[in-house]
NUROVO-661781 format. One line per field, with one value per residue: x, y, z of N, C-alpha, C in turn; residue number from 0. Coordinates in steps of 0.02 Angstrom, whole numbers, plus 50000, padded with zeros to 5 digits. Layout:
NUROVO-661781
n_X = X ...
n_Y = Y ...
n_Z = Z ...
ca_X = X ...
ca_Y = Y ...
ca_Z = Z ...
c_X = X ...
c_Y = Y ...
c_Z = Z ...
resi = NUM ...
This chain:
NUROVO-661781
n_X = 49525 49476 49460 49477 49498 49561 49564 49647 49645 49738 49725 49810 49809 49895 49837 49671 49563 49458 49400 49400 49441 49423 49491 49468 49553 49519 49434 49423 49438 49306 49350 49371 49456 49442 49321 49227 49143 49103 49087 49128 49135 49201 49186 49249 49254 49077 49033 48956 48975 49026 49019 49120 49205 49363 49465 49539 49466 49460 49377 49337 49312 49232 49236 49163 49222 49141 49151 49247 49382 49502 49553 49539 49472 49480 49410 49406 49323 49352 49273 49350 49353 49463 49533 49628 49750 49897 49992 50072 50214 50207 50163 50120 50202 50111 50102 50020 49992 50129 50104 49991 50065 50159 50090 50026 49900 49912 50004 49942 49820 49870 49946 49950 50002 50123 50210 50325 50328 50341 50378 50405 50515 50686 50843 50931 51056 51040 50939 50986 51093 51020 50958 51048 51101 50983 50941 50848 50677 50587 50492 50380 50308 50401 50512 50470 50465 50601 50635 50578 50644 50784 50766 50731 50843 50947 50925 50908 50784 50755 50689 50740 50806 50726 50591 50419 50422 50516 50604 50616 50725 50822 50811 50850 50988 51025 51000 50907 50773 50577 50433 50353 50458 50531 50419 50403 50533 50521 50420 50470 50569 50509 50412 50509 50545 50450 50326 50177 50127 50066 50040 50004 49912 49875 49826 49941 49929 50030 50029 50066 50186 50246 50363 50358 50383 50312 50238 50161 50066 50013 50031 50125 50126 50156 50075 50070 50021 49985 49977 49814 49817 49781 49793 49924 49996 50134 50261 50381 50446 50437 50473 50366 50231 50086 49958 49844 49868 49869 49776 49678 49670 49684 49738 49849 49952 50063 50105 50067 49939 49847 49847 49814 49746 49714 49713 49637 49644 49616 49723 49829 49986 49999 50010 50008 49938 49949 49852 49848 49761 49754 49648 49648 49501 49446 49492 49487
n_Y = 50626 50477 50311 50125 49981 49816 49664 49515 49357 49213 49034 48890 48718 48582 48463 48384 48530 48506 48590 48767 48929 49087 49265 49420 49587 49687 49788 49938 50091 50219 50373 50547 50606 50524 50417 50269 50195 50104 49912 49762 49574 49431 49250 49086 48933 48954 49065 49140 49280 49358 49521 49634 49755 49791 49819 49920 49992 49952 49862 49700 49548 49383 49219 49050 48897 48738 48624 48516 48558 48623 48718 48912 49053 49215 49381 49560 49704 49873 50047 50204 50366 50512 50641 50765 50877 50942 50977 50951 50978 51108 51148 51261 51259 51278 51357 51308 51181 51128 51117 51033 50920 50882 50854 50743 50677 50671 50568 50469 50448 50402 50286 50166 50183 50222 50130 50004 49856 49694 49692 49830 49843 49928 49908 49971 50032 50053 50158 50263 50290 50350 50452 50539 50562 50608 50716 50820 50821 50960 51003 50899 50862 50904 50827 50703 50713 50718 50600 50518 50572 50526 50382 50358 50407 50313 50186 50052 49992 49834 49690 49544 49547 49538 49469 49439 49411 49502 49620 49787 49809 49731 49760 49899 49878 49815 49912 49906 49837 49810 49909 49874 49855 49976 50046 49998 50019 50159 50170 50125 50221 50347 50321 50305 50418 50479 50510 50495 50355 50262 50106 50088 50006 49985 50028 50087 50198 50203 50232 50264 50337 50361 50391 50336 50198 50047 49898 49758 49699 49764 49913 49997 50123 50263 50338 50488 50560 50715 50871 50947 50929 50802 50625 50613 50567 50484 50431 50335 50238 50311 50434 50536 50638 50561 50549 50597 50469 50375 50245 50205 50043 49983 50025 50013 49950 49888 49779 49649 49683 49699 49599 49571 49449 49312 49153 48987 48801 48628 48536 48504 48574 48739 48869 49033 49168 49328 49474 49625 49773 49941 50067 50224 50332 50445 50636 50752
n_Z = 49363 49293 49292 49231 49314 49280 49369 49372 49448 49455 49504 49503 49546 49597 49624 49639 49728 49876 49974 49983 50073 50062 50066 50020 49980 49873 49828 49784 49900 49939 49979 50032 49924 49825 49726 49716 49576 49506 49530 49516 49524 49470 49501 49471 49519 49547 49664 49813 49884 50050 50124 50202 50337 50375 50540 50502 50408 50269 50132 50132 50069 50062 50034 50000 49940 49910 49832 49732 49639 49507 49474 49504 49477 49476 49445 49449 49415 49410 49419 49449 49520 49536 49615 49661 49738 49738 49889 49994 49992 50010 50123 50251 50402 50540 50712 50793 50726 50764 50896 50912 50849 50940 51049 51184 51158 51020 50985 51055 50989 50863 50881 50821 50714 50739 50807 50790 50681 50626 50496 50481 50551 50612 50671 50818 50773 50644 50656 50729 50636 50514 50568 50609 50480 50412 50499 50631 50677 50608 50538 50500 50376 50288 50317 50290 50161 50137 50196 50092 49963 50005 50015 49869 49802 49855 49835 49729 49609 49599 49560 49605 49718 49847 49930 49978 50107 50153 50260 50334 50390 50313 50194 50203 50232 50113 50018 49908 49821 49791 49761 49886 49975 49975 50038 50158 50228 50225 50297 50435 50459 50481 50574 50675 50695 50755 50681 50639 50507 50367 50288 50122 49986 49811 49652 49521 49387 49251 49118 48936 48907 49032 49165 49273 49414 49433 49512 49395 49447 49572 49681 49796 49931 50041 50168 50270 50415 50443 50559 50562 50426 50367 50309 50206 50041 49988 49877 49877 49787 49676 49698 49716 49757 49798 49703 49577 49497 49576 49649 49781 49875 49997 50172 50297 50442 50388 50259 50303 50356 50255 50137 49970 49934 50013 50101 50140 50093 50054 49987 49859 49798 49727 49602 49544 49427 49387 49339 49287 49217 49187 49151 49078 49088 49067 49077 49189
ca_X = 49542 49442 49504 49442 49543 49524 49624 49645 49695 49710 49766 49808 49814 49927 49777 49591 49560 49385 49368 49435 49412 49465 49484 49500 49546 49540 49390 49438 49387 49291 49354 49366 49473 49425 49261 49217 49093 49063 49123 49113 49178 49166 49226 49245 49187 49038 49017 48936 49028 49018 49065 49145 49251 49398 49477 49570 49422 49455 49337 49346 49260 49257 49204 49199 49211 49152 49149 49313 49415 49579 49587 49508 49493 49449 49425 49365 49322 49327 49290 49356 49371 49513 49530 49680 49785 49977 50009 50117 50274 50225 50124 50148 50189 50103 50126 49960 50009 50175 50086 49963 50111 50205 50051 50019 49849 49894 50030 49903 49774 49902 49986 49954 50050 50194 50244 50364 50311 50405 50404 50453 50581 50763 50879 50946 51107 51008 50896 51042 51148 50971 50937 51125 51102 50916 50934 50815 50625 50580 50433 50359 50294 50465 50550 50440 50495 50665 50653 50565 50709 50827 50750 50724 50896 51004 50907 50897 50735 50760 50636 50764 50850 50680 50526 50368 50440 50589 50602 50637 50802 50861 50800 50903 51048 51061 50982 50883 50695 50525 50390 50345 50528 50539 50367 50419 50595 50515 50377 50515 50613 50455 50399 50570 50564 50390 50286 50127 50141 50022 50055 49952 49907 49830 49853 49971 49915 50075 50016 50110 50242 50266 50435 50359 50385 50256 50230 50118 50001 49985 50091 50119 50166 50160 50032 50105 49978 50012 49922 49788 49792 49769 49838 49953 50019 50203 50281 50462 50479 50434 50491 50329 50171 50040 49910 49795 49899 49876 49711 49691 49633 49682 49768 49856 50014 50108 50084 50026 49876 49806 49862 49771 49711 49748 49644 49657 49624 49644 49731 49895 50027 49983 50042 49970 49948 49901 49874 49811 49766 49736 49652 49618 49447 49427 49539 49443
ca_Y = 50565 50412 50229 50064 49932 49747 49643 49452 49315 49128 48990 48817 48670 48508 48407 48413 48558 48505 48650 48821 48964 49138 49323 49474 49653 49702 49822 49998 50115 50295 50446 50625 50622 50451 50385 50198 50215 50037 49867 49689 49527 49349 49204 49025 48911 49027 49063 49190 49320 49404 49578 49662 49806 49763 49868 49981 50027 49909 49824 49642 49506 49307 49169 48966 48848 48669 48572 48492 48605 48604 48811 48956 49128 49281 49441 49608 49765 49942 50114 50247 50428 50536 50704 50783 50926 50937 51020 50922 50997 51183 51172 51313 51225 51334 51355 51264 51117 51101 51097 50959 50863 50862 50826 50676 50652 50655 50529 50410 50431 50379 50243 50107 50205 50249 50077 49943 49811 49648 49714 49899 49840 49947 49905 50042 50054 50093 50213 50316 50319 50376 50528 50579 50570 50667 50778 50826 50842 51009 51003 50828 50861 50921 50784 50650 50720 50711 50525 50484 50574 50490 50310 50346 50416 50289 50120 49998 49942 49769 49634 49493 49541 49537 49436 49451 49432 49551 49655 49855 49821 49698 49803 49961 49839 49799 49961 49873 49803 49845 49955 49852 49874 50059 50080 49973 50066 50245 50192 50120 50288 50410 50296 50301 50481 50500 50538 50421 50332 50197 50075 50099 49971 50010 50030 50151 50203 50227 50269 50241 50371 50381 50368 50293 50125 50006 49828 49755 49679 49812 49966 50028 50185 50286 50391 50519 50597 50795 50887 50992 50929 50735 50580 50626 50515 50490 50370 50323 50208 50360 50509 50590 50637 50503 50596 50561 50407 50330 50220 50179 49994 49971 50059 49977 49963 49854 49725 49602 49701 49720 49562 49561 49383 49247 49107 48906 48764 48564 48494 48497 48641 48789 48908 49076 49202 49393 49512 49689 49836 50011 50113 50304 50332 50533 50666 50810
ca_Z = 49329 49294 49277 49239 49326 49284 49398 49363 49483 49420 49540 49472 49594 49575 49642 49671 49789 49881 50005 49993 50104 50030 50096 49968 49983 49803 49805 49794 49935 49930 50036 50022 49864 49791 49723 49692 49532 49484 49549 49468 49549 49446 49540 49446 49520 49551 49743 49840 49934 50113 50131 50279 50335 50427 50570 50474 50359 50215 50109 50126 50032 50095 50011 50013 49879 49935 49787 49700 49583 49501 49469 49535 49430 49518 49423 49475 49369 49458 49394 49499 49493 49577 49616 49716 49724 49774 49931 50046 49991 50026 50178 50303 50468 50589 50778 50805 50699 50793 50956 50903 50819 50994 51081 51195 51131 50953 50982 51064 50955 50794 50908 50794 50648 50760 50830 50729 50657 50599 50417 50470 50590 50594 50728 50824 50735 50569 50666 50735 50564 50485 50601 50598 50417 50390 50537 50667 50636 50625 50488 50482 50303 50247 50349 50253 50089 50135 50187 50016 49926 50028 49985 49803 49772 49877 49819 49665 49612 49593 49592 49614 49785 49902 49921 50020 50179 50179 50318 50312 50406 50271 50125 50206 50229 50047 49976 49851 49825 49747 49802 49949 50019 49975 50086 50231 50252 50232 50376 50491 50465 50489 50638 50733 50713 50788 50633 50611 50438 50354 50211 50063 49937 49772 49586 49499 49321 49227 49040 48886 48910 49097 49184 49339 49407 49465 49472 49350 49480 49621 49697 49874 49942 50118 50198 50320 50449 50450 50595 50537 50355 50367 50274 50137 50008 49962 49834 49868 49715 49599 49724 49689 49800 49772 49684 49532 49469 49628 49657 49852 49879 50068 50212 50373 50485 50344 50204 50327 50377 50195 50081 49926 49920 50050 50118 50157 50053 50063 49928 49844 49789 49699 49564 49526 49384 49410 49272 49301 49170 49224 49096 49084 49042 49067 49101 49187
c_X = 49494 49472 49459 49494 49503 49591 49612 49687 49680 49756 49746 49847 49856 49880 49707 49586 49485 49350 49420 49405 49447 49442 49513 49500 49560 49475 49401 49405 49359 49300 49344 49395 49465 49358 49261 49149 49061 49108 49100 49147 49140 49230 49208 49287 49154 49022 48993 48982 48985 49061 49061 49188 49304 49427 49507 49528 49419 49410 49367 49293 49279 49213 49223 49178 49215 49159 49222 49323 49487 49594 49536 49529 49449 49450 49377 49376 49291 49328 49295 49378 49405 49520 49573 49725 49849 49970 50047 50187 50276 50161 50161 50146 50182 50117 50073 49976 50070 50149 50042 50011 50154 50154 50045 49957 49855 49944 49987 49849 49799 49944 50001 50000 50117 50242 50280 50314 50355 50430 50427 50514 50639 50777 50904 51000 51086 50968 50927 51075 51089 50968 51000 51120 51042 50913 50867 50740 50586 50500 50405 50354 50362 50510 50530 50458 50551 50680 50636 50617 50750 50831 50756 50797 50960 50974 50898 50841 50767 50724 50669 50795 50797 50628 50476 50377 50501 50571 50633 50707 50844 50847 50854 50962 51085 51040 50944 50814 50654 50488 50365 50400 50533 50478 50382 50497 50572 50469 50422 50556 50567 50445 50461 50576 50501 50328 50242 50130 50099 50053 49996 49946 49864 49858 49900 49957 49996 50066 50077 50193 50269 50337 50419 50360 50338 50250 50171 50050 49966 50045 50073 50161 50148 50104 50055 50033 50015 49961 49886 49771 49778 49816 49866 49997 50095 50230 50349 50489 50489 50467 50450 50275 50132 49982 49861 49797 49890 49802 49724 49647 49620 49731 49797 49932 50078 50074 50043 49960 49817 49832 49807 49719 49753 49680 49675 49616 49654 49648 49817 49931 50002 50019 49993 50000 49906 49909 49826 49813 49727 49714 49621 49551 49421 49471 49498 49465
c_Y = 50513 50356 50165 50019 49854 49706 49552 49401 49242 49083 48905 48770 48603 48446 48445 48440 48539 48553 48708 48884 49037 49215 49374 49538 49693 49758 49900 50031 50196 50319 50493 50641 50566 50421 50318 50221 50150 49986 49795 49641 49454 49294 49134 48973 48956 49012 49132 49225 49360 49465 49606 49719 49788 49837 49927 50021 50004 49869 49734 49586 49432 49271 49091 48929 48780 48607 48563 48543 48597 48683 48843 49021 49156 49347 49494 49674 49817 49990 50157 50316 50461 50612 50736 50833 50928 50999 51015 50979 51081 51204 51200 51265 51289 51326 51298 51197 51080 51083 51039 50906 50844 50837 50763 50632 50627 50588 50452 50395 50384 50328 50190 50117 50231 50206 50035 49901 49755 49660 49788 49896 49879 49933 49963 50064 50098 50158 50277 50345 50357 50444 50554 50612 50632 50720 50767 50833 50896 51031 50936 50810 50865 50864 50723 50641 50691 50638 50498 50504 50540 50416 50313 50352 50366 50209 50092 49966 49894 49714 49560 49492 49538 49491 49453 49462 49463 49592 49736 49846 49776 49727 49863 49936 49825 49853 49949 49844 49825 49889 49950 49876 49941 50087 50060 50002 50135 50231 50173 50184 50338 50371 50315 50367 50510 50526 50467 50417 50281 50170 50067 50044 49984 49988 50092 50160 50232 50261 50256 50274 50387 50356 50327 50223 50102 49934 49814 49731 49742 49855 49967 50088 50208 50336 50422 50561 50666 50825 50947 50983 50845 50690 50606 50581 50532 50425 50359 50295 50268 50435 50546 50583 50586 50550 50552 50493 50358 50299 50170 50115 49992 50020 50003 49990 49930 49807 49684 49605 49699 49678 49569 49513 49340 49207 49029 48859 48681 48537 48498 48569 48681 48828 48958 49132 49266 49448 49579 49754 49890 50061 50189 50308 50416 50549 50744 50857
c_Z = 49337 49254 49284 49246 49326 49318 49387 49403 49469 49462 49517 49513 49554 49585 49642 49734 49815 49937 50004 50015 50081 50068 50037 49990 49897 49779 49831 49845 49915 50001 50010 49935 49808 49789 49689 49650 49514 49525 49529 49502 49518 49480 49498 49479 49542 49643 49764 49891 49997 50129 50187 50278 50385 50480 50566 50399 50285 50203 50116 50116 50044 50054 50010 49949 49910 49895 49756 49635 49573 49477 49500 49502 49464 49475 49444 49418 49406 49404 49452 49482 49544 49572 49672 49691 49764 49818 49982 50052 49999 50078 50237 50366 50527 50652 50793 50778 50742 50858 50955 50885 50891 51062 51127 51166 51058 50947 51014 51024 50894 50831 50860 50729 50679 50781 50766 50737 50630 50529 50434 50518 50572 50680 50747 50794 50673 50587 50686 50677 50528 50511 50604 50519 50395 50439 50584 50637 50668 50601 50471 50405 50269 50258 50309 50183 50087 50159 50114 49978 49928 49998 49916 49774 49795 49859 49749 49659 49561 49605 49607 49686 49860 49872 49962 50082 50205 50213 50292 50333 50356 50204 50136 50205 50145 49997 49903 49868 49779 49796 49877 50002 50028 50028 50167 50257 50257 50307 50436 50518 50494 50577 50693 50749 50734 50745 50616 50535 50435 50292 50169 50004 49879 49686 49574 49417 49302 49160 49006 48882 48982 49107 49244 49353 49452 49464 49451 49370 49528 49630 49773 49885 50019 50115 50260 50363 50469 50491 50554 50461 50333 50335 50206 50094 49973 49931 49834 49819 49665 49630 49708 49747 49764 49764 49641 49499 49512 49645 49724 49844 49960 50106 50263 50393 50421 50294 50239 50340 50309 50121 50045 49928 49966 50069 50129 50120 50059 50001 49916 49837 49738 49649 49551 49470 49404 49349 49300 49244 49201 49170 49108 49046 49021 49109 49117 49251
resi = 0 1 2 3 4 5 6 7 8 9 10 11 12 13 14 15 16 17 18 19 20 21 22 23 24 25 26 27 28 29 30 31 32 33 34 35 36 37 38 39 40 41 42 43 44 45 46 47 48 49 50 51 52 53 54 55 56 57 58 59 60 61 62 63 64 65 66 67 68 69 70 71 72 73 74 75 76 77 78 79 80 81 82 83 84 85 86 87 88 89 90 91 92 93 94 95 96 97 98 99 100 101 102 103 104 105 106 107 108 109 110 111 112 113 114 115 116 117 118 119 120 121 122 123 124 125 126 127 128 129 130 131 132 133 134 135 136 137 138 139 140 141 142 143 144 145 146 147 148 149 150 151 152 153 154 155 156 157 158 159 160 161 162 163 164 165 166 167 168 169 170 171 172 173 174 175 176 177 178 179 180 181 182 183 184 185 186 187 188 189 190 191 192 193 194 195 196 197 198 199 200 201 202 203 204 205 206 207 208 209 210 211 212 213 214 215 216 217 218 219 220 221 222 223 224 225 226 227 228 229 230 231 232 233 234 235 236 237 238 239 240 241 242 243 244 245 246 247 248 249 250 251 252 253 254 255 256 257 258 259 260 261 262 263 264 265 266 267 268 269 270 271 272 273 274 275 276 277 278 279 280 281 282 283
């Protein structure tokens, strides 16, 4: 599958801004299943960017605007090809995989994706309740799918009940939210069961007749580390394996590690408009 993604961010300021420093994670990554074919960035007022890679392997672009401005427009245009094959629900859990999963070296290597964070925190009562409901972890791949099924079947997708600061504990309590909340809850449940899992931010190609749910600006899902297989994507919002419809921008421990756009400026308040279009170019 080949896609063109146009992502527009427009900032409108109440007063003149005479300085702004901005950090973006909007450039899709290239890995074994996804390839970034082209990428174009337009900034108005015009500014040069500095590119770097953060500790999680994400592309970060930084730019500074020194002159006064009342608006800031940032548009990225990306072309990406993806080739993925479904496999997580049919992974044979061999003895060697089990030995790796329970080894101290495996736990140490993926410690960052096993620890709770402010976004993924669940209290002890919630963890115990979910463990009794979901049972023990005999096969981490099957268990991860069970957690995804539970969240999708027991949560209501609602854009009004949560905001960008909502934690997994609050989302689990009210059983509602958006893709970010579904993802943080799933991360909290998997990590509390000893399964390394990370947050993924990207785009979801929905198409004209698709039943899948995704935010008009961006999407979030989970990747689980399965010994001997690697990182496997699961989308609890849609109860599917994250395959060729899912375009990865960045990964981290939770949303705080990979906010798409952040920065500081000197001036008054602001409002923001975000528009994203994801177009299928080729199916092969």
